[in-house]
C-alpha positions in Angstrom: -24.7 -73.6 -3.6 -24.3 -77.0 -1.6 -26.4 -80.2 -3.3 -28.4 -82.3 -1.5 -28.6 -86.2 -1.5 -31.6 -87.1 -3.4 -32.6 -83.7 -4.2 -35.1 -84.6 -6.9 -35.4 -85.1 -10.9 -33.2 -82.4 -13.0 -34.8 -79.3 -14.6 -35.7 -81.1 -17.7 -36.6 -84.8 -18.4 -33.8 -86.9 -19.7 -34.0 -89.1 -23.0 -33.0 -92.8 -22.4 -30.9 -94.9 -25.0 -34.2 -96.5 -25.9 -36.2 -93.3 -26.8 -38.0 -92.8 -24.0 -37.5 -90.1 -21.4 -34.9 -90.9 -18.7 -31.1 -91.2 -19.7 -29.6 -88.1 -21.9 -30.9 -84.6 -21.8 -33.2 -83.3 -24.9 -31.9 -79.8 -24.1 -30.2 -79.5 -27.6 -33.6 -79.6 -29.1 -35.4 -77.3 -26.7 -34.4 -73.6 -27.1 -33.8 -73.5 -23.7 -31.7 -70.3 -21.9 -27.8 -70.8 -21.8 -27.9 -70.1 -18.3 -30.5 -72.7 -17.2 -28.8 -75.7 -19.0 -26.9 -77.0 -16.1 -29.3 -76.0 -13.2 -31.6 -78.4 -11.4 -34.2 -77.8 -9.3 -34.6 -77.3 -5.5 -36.1 -80.1 -4.0 -35.6 -82.1 -0.5 -36.7 -85.8 -0.4 -40.4 -86.2 -0.3 -40.4 -90.1 1.1 -43.0 -91.9 2.6 -41.0 -93.0 6.0 -42.2 -93.1 9.5 -39.8 -90.3 10.8 -39.2 -87.2 8.4 -37.0 -84.9 10.0 -35.2 -83.3 6.6 -37.2 -80.0 6.0 -37.6 -78.1 9.0 -41.2 -78.5 9.3 -43.0 -77.5 12.5 -44.0 -81.3 13.2 -47.2 -80.3 15.4 -50.1 -80.5 13.2 -52.9 -77.6 13.8 -54.9 -78.1 16.9 -58.5 -78.9 16.6 -60.0 -75.3 17.4 -57.5 -73.5 15.1 -58.9 -76.1 12.2 -62.1 -75.4 13.0 -61.3 -71.7 12.5 -59.3 -72.2 8.9 -62.7 -74.5 7.7 -65.0 -71.6 8.8 -62.4 -68.9 7.2 -62.4 -70.9 4.1 -66.4 -71.4 4.1 -66.6 -67.6 4.7 -64.9 -66.8 1.5 -66.1 -69.5 -0.7 -69.0 -67.5 -2.0 -66.8 -65.2 -3.3 -64.4 -67.6 -5.4 -66.0 -66.1 -8.6 -64.2 -63.1 -8.1 -60.5 -62.1 -8.1 -58.9 -61.8 -4.9 -58.1 -58.6 -2.8 -55.0 -57.8 -5.7 -52.9 -55.9 -2.7 -53.8 -58.0 0.2 -54.4 -55.3 2.6 -56.1 -57.1 5.4 -53.3 -59.9 5.3 -50.8 -57.1 5.3 -52.4 -55.4 8.0 -52.5 -58.1 10.1 -49.1 -59.3 9.4 -47.8 -55.7 10.5 -49.7 -55.9 13.7 -48.0 -59.3 14.6 -44.4 -57.9 13.8 -45.1 -54.9 15.8 -42.3 -52.7 15.7 -44.4 -49.8 14.2 -44.9 -51.2 11.1 -48.2 -50.9 9.4 -49.9 -52.4 6.0 -47.9 -49.9 3.6 -44.5 -51.4 5.0 -45.6 -55.1 4.6 -45.7 -57.3 1.9 -46.7 -61.1 1.2 -46.5 -63.8 -1.7 -46.5 -67.3 -1.9 -44.0 -68.3 0.4 -40.7 -66.8 1.2 -39.4 -67.9 -2.1 -41.7 -65.9 -3.9 -40.8 -62.8 -1.9 -37.3 -63.1 -2.5 -38.3 -64.0 -6.2 -39.8 -60.8 -6.7 -37.0 -58.7 -4.8 -34.6 -59.9 -7.3 -37.0 -59.2 -10.2 -36.9 -55.7 -8.9 -33.2 -55.1 -7.7 -31.4 -57.9 -9.5 -31.6 -58.7 -13.0 -29.3 -58.7 -16.2 -25.9 -56.7 -15.5 -26.4 -57.1 -11.5 -25.4 -59.2 -9.1 -26.4 -60.7 -5.8 -23.9 -62.1 -3.3 -24.7 -64.4 0.0 -22.5 -66.2 2.2 -22.4 -69.9 1.7 -23.0 -72.4 3.1 -26.9 -70.8 3.2 -29.9 -71.2 1.8 -29.5 -73.1 -1.3 -32.5 -71.4 -3.2 -30.6 -67.7 -2.8 -28.5 -68.5 -5.7 -31.0 -70.4 -7.2 -33.5 -67.7 -8.0 -30.8 -65.5 -8.3 -29.7 -67.1 -11.5 -33.4 -68.0 -12.8 -34.1 -64.2 -12.5 -30.7 -63.0 -14.8 -28.8 -61.9 -11.7 -25.3 -63.1 -11.5 -24.6 -64.7 -7.9 -21.3 -64.2 -6.0 -20.7 -66.7 -3.3 -19.1 -65.2 -0.3 -17.3 -66.7 2.4 -17.9 -67.5 6.2 -15.7 -68.1 8.8 -14.5 -71.6 10.5 -17.0 -70.9 12.9 -19.8 -70.3 10.3 -19.8 -67.0 11.1 -19.6 -63.5 9.1 -16.6 -61.3 10.6 -15.5 -60.6 7.3 -18.7 -60.0 5.5 -18.6 -56.1 5.2 -15.1 -56.3 3.8 -16.4 -58.7 1.3 -19.4 -56.5 0.4 -17.4 -53.4 0.1 -14.9 -55.3 -2.2 -17.7 -56.8 -4.5 -20.2 -54.1 -4.5 -23.4 -56.3 -5.1 -26.5 -54.7 -6.2 -28.1 -57.3 -3.5 -26.9 -59.1 -0.3 -28.6 -61.8 1.4 -27.8 -62.0 4.9 -29.5 -65.4 6.4 -30.4 -65.5 10.2 -30.7 -67.8 11.9 -28.8 -69.2 9.0 -29.7 -72.2 7.1 -28.3 -74.9 7.2 -25.8 -74.3 10.4 -28.9 -72.5 12.7 -26.5 -69.6 13.3 -27.5 -65.9 13.9 -26.2 -62.6 12.6 -25.7 -59.9 15.1 -27.3 -56.4 14.4 -23.9 -54.8 14.5 -22.6 -56.7 11.9 -25.9 -56.3 9.8 -25.2 -52.4 9.9 -21.7 -52.7 8.6 -23.1 -54.6 5.9 -25.9 -52.3 5.1 -23.1 -49.6 5.4 -20.9 -51.1 2.9 -23.6 -52.3 0.6 -24.5 -49.8 -2.1 -27.5 -51.7 -3.1 -30.7 -53.8 -1.2 -29.8 -55.9 1.9 -32.3 -58.6 2.5 -31.8 -60.5 5.8 -33.8 -63.9 5.9 -35.4 -64.7 9.1 -37.4 -67.7 8.1 -36.4 -69.3 11.4 -36.7 -66.3 13.4 -39.1 -67.2 16.2 -36.7 -69.9 17.2 -33.9 -68.1 18.3 -32.8 -68.0 21.5 -33.4 -65.4 24.2 -31.7 -62.1 24.1 -31.2 -62.4 19.8 -32.8 -59.7 18.6 -34.5 -59.0 15.1 -33.1 -57.2 12.2 -36.7 -55.5 12.2 -35.1 -53.0 14.9 -32.8 -51.9 12.0 -35.6 -50.6 9.5 -36.3 -47.1 10.4 -34.0 -45.1 8.2 -32.7 -47.6 6.5 -34.5 -47.6 3.0 -32.5 -50.6 1.3 -33.0 -53.3 4.1 -35.6 -55.9 3.9 -36.4 -58.3 6.3 -38.3 -61.8 5.1 -40.2 -63.8 7.1 -42.5 -67.2 6.2 -45.4 -68.8 8.2 -43.9 -72.2 7.1 -41.9 -73.0 10.3 -43.1 -71.4 13.6 -46.9 -71.0 12.7 -47.0 -74.9 11.2 -48.0 -73.7 7.9 -45.7 -74.9 5.2 -48.7 -76.2 3.4 -50.3 -72.3 3.2 -47.3 -71.1 1.2 -47.5 -67.7 2.9 -44.1 -65.6 2.7 -44.1 -62.1 3.7 -41.6 -59.1 4.0 -41.1 -55.7 6.2 -39.3 -52.7 4.6 -39.6 -49.2 3.8 -43.1 -48.3 1.9 -40.9 -47.3 -1.1 -39.8 -51.0 -1.6 -43.1 -52.0 -1.4 -44.3 -49.8 -4.1 -41.8 -51.3 -6.4 -42.5 -54.8 -5.6 -46.4 -53.8 -7.2 -44.7 -53.5 -10.6 -43.2 -57.0 -10.5 -45.9 -59.2 -8.9 -47.8 -61.0 -10.8 -51.7 -59.7 -11.1 -54.1 -61.4 -8.2 -50.7 -63.6 -7.1 -52.1 -64.3 -3.7 -55.5 -66.5 -3.7 -58.6 -65.7 -1.7 -58.1 -69.1 0.0 -54.4 -68.1 0.9 -55.0 -64.7 2.4 -58.1 -66.5 4.7 -56.3 -69.4 5.8 -53.1 -66.8 6.7 -55.4 -64.5 8.2 -57.2 -67.3 10.5 -53.8 -68.5 11.5 -52.6 -65.0 12.8 -55.6 -64.6 14.5 -55.2 -67.8 16.7 -51.2 -67.3 16.5 -51.2 -68.5 20.2 -51.8 -71.7 19.4 -49.0 -72.9 16.7 -46.6 -70.3 18.8 -47.2 -72.4 21.8 -45.2 -75.3 19.8 -42.0 -73.0 19.3 -40.9 -73.0 22.6 -41.3 -77.1 23.1 -39.4 -77.1 19.8 -36.5 -74.7 21.3 -36.3 -76.8 24.2 -36.1 -80.1 22.1 -33.3 -78.6 19.9 -31.0 -77.2 23.0 -31.6 -80.8 24.6 -30.8 -82.6 21.2 -27.4 -80.3 20.7 -26.4 -81.5 24.0 -27.0 -85.1 23.3 -25.3 -85.2 20.1 -22.5 -83.2 21.8 -22.2 -86.2 24.2 -22.4 -88.8 21.7 -18.7 -86.8 20.9 -20.0 -85.3 17.6 -19.5 -81.7 16.4 -22.7 -79.5 16.7 -23.2 -76.0 15.4 -24.9 -73.7 17.7 -28.4 -73.1 16.3 -31.2 -70.7 17.0 -33.4 -72.4 14.4 -35.6 -75.4 14.5 -32.8 -77.7 13.0 -29.7 -78.6 14.1 -26.5 -79.1 11.8 -24.0 -82.3 13.4 -21.0 -84.3 12.0 -18.3 -84.5 11.1 -18.2 -88.1 8.9 -16.0 -89.4 6.6 -18.6 -90.7 4.7 -22.0 -88.5 5.3 -24.1 -90.3 2.4 -23.6 -93.7 4.0 -24.9 -92.5 7.4 -27.6 -90.8 5.9 -28.6 -93.8 3.9 -28.5 -95.9 7.1 -30.9 -93.7 9.0 -32.9 -93.4 6.2 -33.0 -97.7 5.9 -33.9 -97.2 9.5 -37.2 -95.3 8.6 -35.5 -91.8 9.7 -35.2 -89.2 6.9 -32.9 -86.4 7.4 -31.1 -83.9 5.2 -27.9 -84.3 3.6 -26.6 -80.5 2.9 -24.2 -78.1 4.2 -20.4 -78.5 4.8 -18.4 -81.6 3.6 -19.1 -84.2 6.1 -22.1 -83.1 8.1 -25.9 -83.6 8.3 -29.0 -81.7 9.5 -32.1 -83.2 11.4 -35.1 -81.5 11.7 -36.3 -81.3 15.6 -39.3 -83.2 15.7 -42.1 -84.3 18.1 -40.3 -86.0 21.6 -41.0 -89.4 19.9 -39.8 -88.4 16.5 -36.3 -87.5 18.1 -36.3 -90.3 20.5 -36.7 -92.5 17.0 -33.7 -90.4 15.5 -31.6 -91.0 18.6 -31.9 -94.6 18.4 -31.4 -95.2 14.7 -28.3 -92.5 15.0 -27.3 -94.8 17.9 -27.1 -97.8 16.0 -25.4 -96.2 13.0 -22.7 -95.1 15.2 -22.2 -98.5 16.3 -22.1 -99.9 13.1 -19.5 -97.2 12.1 -17.3 -97.7 15.1 -17.6 -101.3 14.2 -16.0 -100.7 11.2 -13.5 -98.5 12.3 -12.1 -101.2 15.1 -11.9 -103.8 12.2 -9.7 -102.0 9.9 
């Protein structure tokens, strides 16, 4: 799991030498599980700076008409808030199936509070003590973290030099994990995985294969979804989120598509009434008006491709991206570059392979601000090199 600069506090408060919290850990006092003692919580920096391009959010706020639709949807269910929500979110799941297409129905979709909760439920059901999960690093740092907190042993698979997965089937066949994660497009590299390779991994895997498609809507033309592989593959799961393309990170709505038997199992591990009435109403309103947020996806795809070319034009290495972010480098001291950009009011992400940084595609104004700041930083780096 890659570490992020400024990732946030440790999992437990730290006791200072003066007796308060802020120094060494009080874990010797608390009866914490041994396998959690060295873990740190996931957390990208949430800093009040002019340009925030570190968490892959859609930079375009909901339109006035979508805001109105959401407000009306929430008002419509407000009178029912004394009652529990629809426990199985059937109407929402039907709407999600209609959006995904591919012949899916409510019985073959599932929703939870963000795709992280979806992944947690999958690991509760198919991972756990005595079982293993394998993912190919660098990739989404929550996969190993959620694996460990669900008592699932994590196996760190490897990627090719170009961050591809040519050897993935062989790695799966050798390690025989109970759960395999394939992130496509991958985070933080932005690279996609071919359907042929996913098929090969599935055939080699004895257990569940989870394809994390959080950034699916941003893929370049001609890049298919693993949703096409679902028929006849009962152990295959495709996870999605409304956080990115739908500009709904604050809604916290993740979902999956799979064989109905998978959903039947998840019903046994989910918490009762896990999706609030308000969450379901907001998500359904966004789905009903999806044309508006999804229209921003094309603008972000164009901005991404332009940014890739601009960065390469500055002599930097850039990974091909099918997401709404770009991984670039390589810097001798990426921490310093990250900090210099932050000092100039631009927050990006210090994550991924050594020497690389990741920037989210923002609005034209935000991307322009990033370019101006990076040029200033690069000029300072060059001056330091020339002075040596």
